[in-house]
N, C-alpha and C positions, 0 to 999 in steps of 0.2 A: 265254325272254327276253320281257320285257313289250313289248307293242305300244303305242306312244304316238303319238297323232296330235293335231294342232291342231284346235281347235273348227271352223275353217272346213271341215275335211274332212267334218263331219256334213252340211253343206249341199252341198258339191261332190262328195263321194265316198261318199254314203250306201250305195249298192248294194255298193260294194267292202268297206266296213266290215261290212255285214250278211252278205255272203258269207263273209268271214273268220271272224266270230263263229260262224256256223252250221256251217261246215266243220270248224273246229278246236276248237270248244267252249272257246275261250279269250277272256278279256276284252280289250277295247281301252280304254286309258286316254286320256281326252280332256283336253287342256290348254286353258286360257284365259289369254291373255297370259303363257304360259310356266309357269303354275302348274297343278298338278293340279286338275281340276274335276269330272269325271264318269267313271264306268266303264260301259261298254256290254257287255251279255251277250246271248247268244241266249236266246230264251224257254225253250227246252229246258234250257239250263244253269242259268238262273235257277230253274226248277221243281225241278231236281235239288238245287241248293244249298238252296232253301227246304225241301224235304222232309227233307234231311239235318239242317237246323237244328231242324225240328219234332220229328224222332225224338230228337235229343239233349235237347230241352226236356222231352219226355215221359219219357224215361229218368231225367233229373235229378229230375223230379217224383216218379217211382215210388221212386227211391232215398231221397228225403227222407221219403216216407210210410213206407217200411220202417224207417228209422232212428227215426221217431217211434212206430212200432208201430201205425200206422193202415192199413197196406197189407193186401192179401189174398195168400194163397199162390197159386202158379201153378196148383195143382190146383183151387182154388176158382174161379179165373178161367176155366180151361178147361172146368170143369163148367158154368158159366153160359153160356159160348159154345155148348156142345153142347146145352144145353136150349133156348137162344134159336133156334138154327138146326136143331134136330131131328137132330143127329148121334148115331149110336150109338157108344158106347164100344167100343174094340177090346180 
C-alpha cells in the first residue's frame, strides 16, 4: 500500500521518512494541499530503478539495430571483448 504524507512532514519528520525509504526500499508520496506533488525514494532504490531503465533502453536500442540489420552478432561482440581485455577463448 502506498505511503502518502503531507509536505509538512518533509520539514517536521524528515528522518522518519528517510528511515522508511531506506529500510523498505519503497517510495513515499508527498502531497501539497491534498494533491500529489513529489515522490521520495532512497538513493539505493533510485540507482536500482535508473539502472533498470538504462538496461531496457540499451536492449531496445540493440533490438532496433537488429531489425535494421545494423547490429553485430553476439559472437562478434564477445570476440571484441576478449581481444580488448585479453581473455583466452575456452
